[in-house]
PDB file of N, CA, C and O in Angstrom, chain B, residues numbered from 101:
ATOM      1  N   MET B 101     -41.413  47.733   0.803  1.00  0.00           N
ATOM      2  CA  MET B 101     -42.333  46.602   0.090  1.00  0.00           C
ATOM      3  C   MET B 101     -41.968  45.172   0.613  1.00  0.00           C
ATOM      4  O   MET B 101     -40.893  44.714   0.226  1.00  0.00           O
ATOM      5  N   PHE B 102     -42.716  44.443   1.419  1.00  0.00           N
ATOM      6  CA  PHE B 102     -42.688  43.351   1.792  1.00  0.00           C
ATOM      7  C   PHE B 102     -42.441  42.078   0.833  1.00  0.00           C
ATOM      8  O   PHE B 102     -43.236  41.983  -0.102  1.00  0.00           O
ATOM      9  N   PRO B 103     -41.460  41.103   0.939  1.00  0.00           N
ATOM     10  CA  PRO B 103     -41.435  40.186  -0.170  1.00  0.00           C
ATOM     11  C   PRO B 103     -42.374  39.443  -0.040  1.00  0.00           C
ATOM     12  O   PRO B 103     -42.851  39.411   1.094  1.00  0.00           O
ATOM     13  N   SER B 104     -42.987  38.603  -1.050  1.00  0.00           N
ATOM     14  CA  SER B 104     -44.109  37.832  -1.059  1.00  0.00           C
ATOM     15  C   SER B 104     -43.985  36.611  -2.023  1.00  0.00           C
ATOM     16  O   SER B 104     -42.900  36.409  -2.568  1.00  0.00           O
ATOM     17  N   PHE B 105     -44.916  35.889  -2.230  1.00  0.00           N
ATOM     18  CA  PHE B 105     -44.761  34.666  -3.092  1.00  0.00           C
ATOM     19  C   PHE B 105     -44.793  35.133  -4.424  1.00  0.00           C
ATOM     20  O   PHE B 105     -43.989  34.581  -5.175  1.00  0.00           O
ATOM     21  N   HIS B 106     -45.600  36.111  -4.970  1.00  0.00           N
ATOM     22  CA  HIS B 106     -45.765  36.751  -6.202  1.00  0.00           C
ATOM     23  C   HIS B 106     -44.510  37.267  -6.825  1.00  0.00           C
ATOM     24  O   HIS B 106     -44.440  37.416  -8.045  1.00  0.00           O
ATOM     25  N   ASN B 107     -43.405  37.577  -5.934  1.00  0.00           N
ATOM     26  CA  ASN B 107     -42.213  38.098  -6.482  1.00  0.00           C
ATOM     27  C   ASN B 107     -41.129  37.105  -6.502  1.00  0.00           C
ATOM     28  O   ASN B 107     -39.984  37.459  -6.781  1.00  0.00           O
ATOM     29  N   ALA B 108     -41.428  35.835  -6.212  1.00  0.00           N
ATOM     30  CA  ALA B 108     -40.564  34.819  -6.335  1.00  0.00           C
ATOM     31  C   ALA B 108     -40.122  34.472  -7.740  1.00  0.00           C
ATOM     32  O   ALA B 108     -40.867  34.873  -8.635  1.00  0.00           O
ATOM     33  N   ASP B 109     -39.197  33.896  -8.038  1.00  0.00           N
ATOM     34  CA  ASP B 109     -38.511  33.579  -9.394  1.00  0.00           C
ATOM     35  C   ASP B 109     -39.306  32.421  -9.886  1.00  0.00           C
ATOM     36  O   ASP B 109     -39.824  31.653  -9.076  1.00  0.00           O
ATOM     37  N   ASN B 110     -39.426  32.261 -11.127  1.00  0.00           N
ATOM     38  CA  ASN B 110     -40.233  31.188 -11.797  1.00  0.00           C
ATOM     39  C   ASN B 110     -39.933  29.769 -11.540  1.00  0.00           C
ATOM     40  O   ASN B 110     -40.860  28.959 -11.533  1.00  0.00           O
ATOM     41  N   PRO B 111     -38.633  29.373 -11.312  1.00  0.00           N
ATOM     42  CA  PRO B 111     -38.512  28.071 -10.792  1.00  0.00           C
ATOM     43  C   PRO B 111     -39.000  27.626  -9.512  1.00  0.00           C
ATOM     44  O   PRO B 111     -39.476  26.524  -9.240  1.00  0.00           O
ATOM     45  N   THR B 112     -38.803  28.721  -8.682  1.00  0.00           N
ATOM     46  CA  THR B 112     -39.482  28.558  -7.213  1.00  0.00           C
ATOM     47  C   THR B 112     -40.938  28.350  -7.232  1.00  0.00           C
ATOM     48  O   THR B 112     -41.440  27.361  -6.697  1.00  0.00           O
ATOM     49  N   HIS B 113     -41.676  29.308  -7.868  1.00  0.00           N
ATOM     50  CA  HIS B 113     -42.919  29.371  -8.135  1.00  0.00           C
ATOM     51  C   HIS B 113     -43.634  27.797  -8.580  1.00  0.00           C
ATOM     52  O   HIS B 113     -44.505  27.146  -8.003  1.00  0.00           O
ATOM     53  N   ARG B 114     -42.914  27.532  -9.770  1.00  0.00           N
ATOM     54  CA  ARG B 114     -43.217  26.181 -10.475  1.00  0.00           C
ATOM     55  C   ARG B 114     -43.172  24.908  -9.366  1.00  0.00           C
ATOM     56  O   ARG B 114     -44.100  24.149  -9.086  1.00  0.00           O
ATOM     57  N   ARG B 115     -41.887  24.917  -8.859  1.00  0.00           N
ATOM     58  CA  ARG B 115     -41.472  23.764  -7.742  1.00  0.00           C
ATOM     59  C   ARG B 115     -42.636  23.863  -6.763  1.00  0.00           C
ATOM     60  O   ARG B 115     -43.271  22.826  -6.574  1.00  0.00           O
ATOM     61  N   VAL B 116     -42.984  24.911  -6.149  1.00  0.00           N
ATOM     62  CA  VAL B 116     -44.048  24.986  -5.082  1.00  0.00           C
ATOM     63  C   VAL B 116     -45.401  24.557  -5.673  1.00  0.00           C
ATOM     64  O   VAL B 116     -46.123  23.823  -4.999  1.00  0.00           O
ATOM     65  N   MET B 117     -45.792  24.974  -6.901  1.00  0.00           N
ATOM     66  CA  MET B 117     -46.931  24.591  -7.413  1.00  0.00           C
ATOM     67  C   MET B 117     -46.840  22.889  -7.670  1.00  0.00           C
ATOM     68  O   MET B 117     -47.829  22.179  -7.485  1.00  0.00           O
ATOM     69  N   VAL B 118     -45.878  22.488  -8.000  1.00  0.00           N
ATOM     70  CA  VAL B 118     -45.973  20.745  -8.312  1.00  0.00           C
ATOM     71  C   VAL B 118     -45.871  20.328  -7.154  1.00  0.00           C
ATOM     72  O   VAL B 118     -46.498  19.278  -7.014  1.00  0.00           O
ATOM     73  N   VAL B 119     -45.259  20.741  -6.064  1.00  0.00           N
ATOM     74  CA  VAL B 119     -45.326  20.028  -4.909  1.00  0.00           C
ATOM     75  C   VAL B 119     -46.785  20.116  -4.154  1.00  0.00           C
ATOM     76  O   VAL B 119     -47.287  19.147  -3.585  1.00  0.00           O
ATOM     77  N   GLY B 120     -47.271  21.157  -4.214  1.00  0.00           N
ATOM     78  CA  GLY B 120     -49.027  21.350  -3.906  1.00  0.00           C
ATOM     79  C   GLY B 120     -49.808  20.472  -4.588  1.00  0.00           C
ATOM     80  O   GLY B 120     -50.624  19.777  -3.983  1.00  0.00           O
ATOM     81  N   LEU B 121     -49.629  20.390  -6.108  1.00  0.00           N
ATOM     82  CA  LEU B 121     -50.566  19.383  -6.815  1.00  0.00           C
ATOM     83  C   LEU B 121     -50.345  17.966  -6.392  1.00  0.00           C
ATOM     84  O   LEU B 121     -51.280  17.172  -6.289  1.00  0.00           O
ATOM     85  N   LEU B 122     -48.900  17.606  -6.109  1.00  0.00           N
ATOM     86  CA  LEU B 122     -48.593  16.213  -5.754  1.00  0.00           C
ATOM     87  C   LEU B 122     -49.297  16.007  -4.451  1.00  0.00           C
ATOM     88  O   LEU B 122     -49.956  14.968  -4.413  1.00  0.00           O
ATOM     89  N   LEU B 123     -49.318  16.738  -3.388  1.00  0.00           N
ATOM     90  CA  LEU B 123     -49.786  16.685  -2.190  1.00  0.00           C
ATOM     91  C   LEU B 123     -51.271  16.389  -2.177  1.00  0.00           C
ATOM     92  O   LEU B 123     -51.816  15.448  -1.601  1.00  0.00           O
ATOM     93  N   CYS B 124     -51.850  17.357  -2.914  1.00  0.00           N
ATOM     94  CA  CYS B 124     -53.352  17.182  -3.234  1.00  0.00           C
ATOM     95  C   CYS B 124     -53.717  15.851  -3.920  1.00  0.00           C
ATOM     96  O   CYS B 124     -54.672  15.198  -3.501  1.00  0.00           O
ATOM     97  N   LEU B 125     -52.913  15.397  -5.055  1.00  0.00           N
ATOM     98  CA  LEU B 125     -53.280  14.098  -5.502  1.00  0.00           C
ATOM     99  C   LEU B 125     -53.108  12.838  -4.567  1.00  0.00           C
ATOM    100  O   LEU B 125     -53.854  11.859  -4.594  1.00  0.00           O
ATOM    101  N   VAL B 126     -52.091  12.989  -3.792  1.00  0.00           N
ATOM    102  CA  VAL B 126     -51.658  12.097  -2.874  1.00  0.00           C
ATOM    103  C   VAL B 126     -53.027  11.844  -1.755  1.00  0.00           C
ATOM    104  O   VAL B 126     -53.498  10.754  -1.432  1.00  0.00           O
ATOM    105  N   PHE B 127     -53.407  13.007  -1.367  1.00  0.00           N
ATOM    106  CA  PHE B 127     -54.534  13.187  -0.301  1.00  0.00           C
ATOM    107  C   PHE B 127     -55.457  12.379  -0.930  1.00  0.00           C
ATOM    108  O   PHE B 127     -55.752  11.313  -0.389  1.00  0.00           O
ATOM    109  N   VAL B 128     -56.112  12.784  -2.274  1.00  0.00           N
ATOM    110  CA  VAL B 128     -57.047  12.165  -3.127  1.00  0.00           C
ATOM    111  C   VAL B 128     -57.099  10.673  -3.033  1.00  0.00           C
ATOM    112  O   VAL B 128     -58.077   9.997  -2.715  1.00  0.00           O
ATOM    113  N   VAL B 129     -56.020  10.300  -3.324  1.00  0.00           N
ATOM    114  CA  VAL B 129     -55.703   8.711  -3.729  1.00  0.00           C
ATOM    115  C   VAL B 129     -55.907   7.932  -2.360  1.00  0.00           C
ATOM    116  O   VAL B 129     -56.458   6.837  -2.243  1.00  0.00           O
ATOM    117  N   ILE B 130     -55.270   8.827  -1.187  1.00  0.00           N
ATOM    118  CA  ILE B 130     -55.500   7.906  -0.165  1.00  0.00           C
ATOM    119  C   ILE B 130     -56.849   8.083   0.640  1.00  0.00           C
ATOM    120  O   ILE B 130     -57.164   7.234   1.473  1.00  0.00           O
ATOM    121  N   SER B 131     -57.614   9.144   0.402  1.00  0.00           N
ATOM    122  CA  SER B 131     -59.144   9.117   0.924  1.00  0.00           C
ATOM    123  C   SER B 131     -59.866   8.097   0.021  1.00  0.00           C
ATOM    124  O   SER B 131     -60.686   7.339   0.538  1.00  0.00           O
ATOM    125  N   PHE B 132     -59.631   8.042  -1.174  1.00  0.00           N
ATOM    126  CA  PHE B 132     -60.491   7.023  -2.014  1.00  0.00           C
ATOM    127  C   PHE B 132     -60.210   5.523  -1.688  1.00  0.00           C
ATOM    128  O   PHE B 132     -61.057   4.634  -1.774  1.00  0.00           O
ATOM    129  N   SER B 133     -58.911   5.356  -1.303  1.00  0.00           N
ATOM    130  CA  SER B 133     -58.370   3.862  -0.974  1.00  0.00           C
ATOM    131  C   SER B 133     -58.853   3.480   0.427  1.00  0.00           C
ATOM    132  O   SER B 133     -58.974   2.302   0.763  1.00  0.00           O
ATOM    133  N   LEU B 134     -59.200   4.793   1.454  1.00  0.00           N
ATOM    134  CA  LEU B 134     -59.571   4.307   2.856  1.00  0.00           C
ATOM    135  C   LEU B 134     -61.086   4.316   2.594  1.00  0.00           C
ATOM    136  O   LEU B 134     -61.673   3.533   3.341  1.00  0.00           O
ATOM    137  N   ARG B 135     -61.967   5.055   1.650  1.00  0.00           N
ATOM    138  CA  ARG B 135     -63.269   4.951   1.677  1.00  0.00           C
ATOM    139  C   ARG B 135     -63.937   3.483   1.879  1.00  0.00           C
ATOM    140  O   ARG B 135     -63.431   2.510   1.321  1.00  0.00           O
ATOM    141  N   PRO B 136     -64.734   3.397   2.445  1.00  0.00           N
ATOM    142  CA  PRO B 136     -65.652   1.972   2.658  1.00  0.00           C
ATOM    143  C   PRO B 136     -66.196   1.592   1.482  1.00  0.00           C
ATOM    144  O   PRO B 136     -66.947   2.390   0.922  1.00  0.00           O
ATOM    145  N   GLN B 137     -65.930   0.319   0.886  1.00  0.00           N
ATOM    146  CA  GLN B 137     -66.640  -0.099  -0.309  1.00  0.00           C
ATOM    147  C   GLN B 137     -67.769  -0.914  -0.359  1.00  0.00           C
ATOM    148  O   GLN B 137     -67.831  -1.859   0.427  1.00  0.00           O
ATOM    149  N   ALA B 138     -68.652  -0.712  -1.133  1.00  0.00           N
ATOM    150  CA  ALA B 138     -70.064  -1.095  -1.213  1.00  0.00           C
ATOM    151  C   ALA B 138     -70.164  -2.611  -1.211  1.00  0.00           C
ATOM    152  O   ALA B 138     -69.437  -3.308  -1.920  1.00  0.00           O
ATOM    153  N   GLU B 139     -70.991  -3.049  -0.479  1.00  0.00           N
ATOM    154  CA  GLU B 139     -71.183  -4.505  -0.203  1.00  0.00           C
ATOM    155  C   GLU B 139     -71.861  -5.150  -1.476  1.00  0.00           C
ATOM    156  O   GLU B 139     -71.499  -6.190  -2.027  1.00  0.00           O
ATOM    157  N   SER B 140     -72.848  -4.385  -1.815  1.00  0.00           N
ATOM    158  CA  SER B 140     -73.707  -5.056  -2.774  1.00  0.00           C
ATOM    159  C   SER B 140     -73.266  -4.814  -4.172  1.00  0.00           C
ATOM    160  O   SER B 140     -72.430  -3.934  -4.382  1.00  0.00           O
ATOM    161  N   ASP B 141     -73.764  -5.529  -5.162  1.00  0.00           N
ATOM    162  CA  ASP B 141     -73.257  -5.366  -6.531  1.00  0.00           C
ATOM    163  C   ASP B 141     -74.246  -4.251  -7.203  1.00  0.00           C
ATOM    164  O   ASP B 141     -73.958  -3.728  -8.280  1.00  0.00           O
ATOM    165  N   GLN B 142     -75.334  -3.957  -6.543  1.00  0.00           N
ATOM    166  CA  GLN B 142     -76.130  -2.939  -7.324  1.00  0.00           C
ATOM    167  C   GLN B 142     -75.856  -1.722  -6.507  1.00  0.00           C
ATOM    168  O   GLN B 142     -76.395  -1.472  -5.429  1.00  0.00           O
ATOM    169  N   VAL B 143     -75.008  -1.022  -7.090  1.00  0.00           N
ATOM    170  CA  VAL B 143     -74.674   0.536  -6.681  1.00  0.00           C
ATOM    171  C   VAL B 143     -75.750   1.679  -7.265  1.00  0.00           C
ATOM    172  O   VAL B 143     -76.112   2.672  -6.633  1.00  0.00           O
ATOM    173  N   LEU B 144     -76.094   1.385  -8.350  1.00  0.00           N
ATOM    174  CA  LEU B 144     -77.004   2.364  -8.960  1.00  0.00           C
ATOM    175  C   LEU B 144     -78.210   1.738  -9.226  1.00  0.00           C
ATOM    176  O   LEU B 144     -78.458   1.184 -10.298  1.00  0.00           O
ATOM    177  N   VAL B 145     -78.988   1.809  -8.256  1.00  0.00           N
ATOM    178  CA  VAL B 145     -80.293   1.113  -8.249  1.00  0.00           C
ATOM    179  C   VAL B 145     -81.344   1.760  -8.906  1.00  0.00           C
ATOM    180  O   VAL B 145     -82.246   1.148  -9.480  1.00  0.00           O
ATOM    181  N   LYS B 146     -81.249   3.143  -8.834  1.00  0.00           N
ATOM    182  CA  LYS B 146     -82.098   4.189  -9.632  1.00  0.00           C
ATOM    183  C   LYS B 146     -81.904   3.927 -11.149  1.00  0.00           C
ATOM    184  O   LYS B 146     -82.841   3.725 -11.922  1.00  0.00           O
ATOM    185  N   ALA B 147     -80.522   3.953 -11.515  1.00  0.00           N
ATOM    186  CA  ALA B 147     -80.166   3.927 -12.778  1.00  0.00           C
ATOM    187  C   ALA B 147     -80.499   2.775 -13.503  1.00  0.00           C
ATOM    188  O   ALA B 147     -80.856   2.847 -14.680  1.00  0.00           O
ATOM    189  N   ASP B 148     -80.382   1.375 -12.692  1.00  0.00           N
ATOM    190  CA  ASP B 148     -80.847   0.185 -13.204  1.00  0.00           C
ATOM    191  C   ASP B 148     -82.294   0.314 -13.404  1.00  0.00           C
ATOM    192  O   ASP B 148     -82.730  -0.051 -14.495  1.00  0.00           O
ATOM    193  N   ARG B 149     -83.169   0.808 -12.463  1.00  0.00           N
ATOM    194  CA  ARG B 149     -84.695   0.626 -12.790  1.00  0.00           C
ATOM    195  C   ARG B 149     -84.926   1.543 -14.112  1.00  0.00           C
ATOM    196  O   ARG B 149     -85.744   1.133 -14.936  1.00  0.00           O
ATOM    197  N   LEU B 150     -84.268   2.725 -14.345  1.00  0.00           N
ATOM    198  CA  LEU B 150     -84.471   3.609 -15.427  1.00  0.00           C
ATOM    199  C   LEU B 150     -84.098   2.732 -16.825  1.00  0.00           C
ATOM    200  O   LEU B 150     -84.762   2.719 -17.862  1.00  0.00           O
ATOM    201  N   VAL B 151     -83.059   2.130 -16.598  1.00  0.00           N
ATOM    202  CA  VAL B 151     -82.639   1.405 -18.019  1.00  0.00           C
ATOM    203  C   VAL B 151     -83.740   0.153 -18.158  1.00  0.00           C
ATOM    204  O   VAL B 151     -84.123  -0.038 -19.312  1.00  0.00           O
ATOM    205  N   ARG B 152     -84.219  -0.600 -17.275  1.00  0.00           N
ATOM    206  CA  ARG B 152     -85.116  -1.757 -17.412  1.00  0.00           C
ATOM    207  C   ARG B 152     -86.215  -1.065 -17.699  1.00  0.00           C
ATOM    208  O   ARG B 152     -86.950  -1.827 -18.328  1.00  0.00           O
ATOM    209  N   THR B 153     -86.892   0.337 -17.528  1.00  0.00           N
ATOM    210  CA  THR B 153     -88.130   0.658 -17.895  1.00  0.00           C
ATOM    211  C   THR B 153     -87.966   1.592 -18.952  1.00  0.00           C
ATOM    212  O   THR B 153     -88.897   2.338 -19.254  1.00  0.00           O
ATOM    213  N   ALA B 154     -86.982   1.623 -19.487  1.00  0.00           N
ATOM    214  CA  ALA B 154     -86.723   2.470 -20.847  1.00  0.00           C
ATOM    215  C   ALA B 154     -87.622   1.916 -21.950  1.00  0.00           C
ATOM    216  O   ALA B 154     -87.750   0.701 -22.106  1.00  0.00           O
ATOM    217  N   GLY B 155     -88.260   2.841 -22.733  1.00  0.00           N
ATOM    218  CA  GLY B 155     -89.146   2.267 -23.765  1.00  0.00           C
ATOM    219  C   GLY B 155     -90.589   2.024 -23.601  1.00  0.00           C
ATOM    220  O   GLY B 155     -91.457   2.087 -24.472  1.00  0.00           O
ATOM    221  N   GLU B 156     -90.726   1.714 -22.252  1.00  0.00           N
ATOM    222  CA  GLU B 156     -92.136   1.415 -21.726  1.00  0.00           C
ATOM    223  C   GLU B 156     -93.098   2.671 -21.708  1.00  0.00           C
ATOM    224  O   GLU B 156     -92.700   3.825 -21.549  1.00  0.00           O
ATOM    225  N   PRO B 157     -94.446   2.288 -21.896  1.00  0.00           N
ATOM    226  CA  PRO B 157     -95.055   3.555 -21.683  1.00  0.00           C
ATOM    227  C   PRO B 157     -95.229   4.080 -20.542  1.00  0.00           C
ATOM    228  O   PRO B 157     -94.982   3.308 -19.616  1.00  0.00           O
ATOM    229  N   HIS B 158     -95.660   5.413 -20.164  1.00  0.00           N
ATOM    230  CA  HIS B 158     -95.558   5.493 -18.764  1.00  0.00           C
ATOM    231  C   HIS B 158     -96.957   5.241 -18.186  1.00  0.00           C
ATOM    232  O   HIS B 158     -97.955   5.329 -18.902  1.00  0.00           O
ATOM    233  N   LYS B 159     -97.020   4.935 -16.929  1.00  0.00           N
ATOM    234  CA  LYS B 159     -98.167   4.504 -16.149  1.00  0.00           C
ATOM    235  C   LYS B 159     -99.263   5.700 -15.795  1.00  0.00           C
ATOM    236  O   LYS B 159     -98.864   6.777 -15.351  1.00  0.00           O
ATOM    237  N   ALA B 160    -100.350   5.496 -15.970  1.00  0.00           N
ATOM    238  CA  ALA B 160    -101.251   6.560 -15.628  1.00  0.00           C
ATOM    239  C   ALA B 160    -101.466   6.669 -14.332  1.00  0.00           C
ATOM    240  O   ALA B 160    -101.421   5.620 -13.689  1.00  0.00           O
ATOM    241  N   ASN B 161    -101.726   7.821 -13.675  1.00  0.00           N
ATOM    242  CA  ASN B 161    -102.090   7.915 -12.206  1.00  0.00           C
ATOM    243  C   ASN B 161    -103.401   7.262 -12.033  1.00  0.00           C
ATOM    244  O   ASN B 161    -103.921   7.206 -10.919  1.00  0.00           O
TER     245      ASN B 161
END
């Protein structure tokens, strides 16, 4: 039988999982920080329009 990751002892398994999660977290943080930021203040234009028209009667076709 070949040794595999599933036969590893628990501290090794836990250490590998923690390092993997930390690397994923670092990747997500870096990708969000390098993403271009929106220039305008109105990011949610559709949501703003829905909020402004809430409670008004629907227009007939």
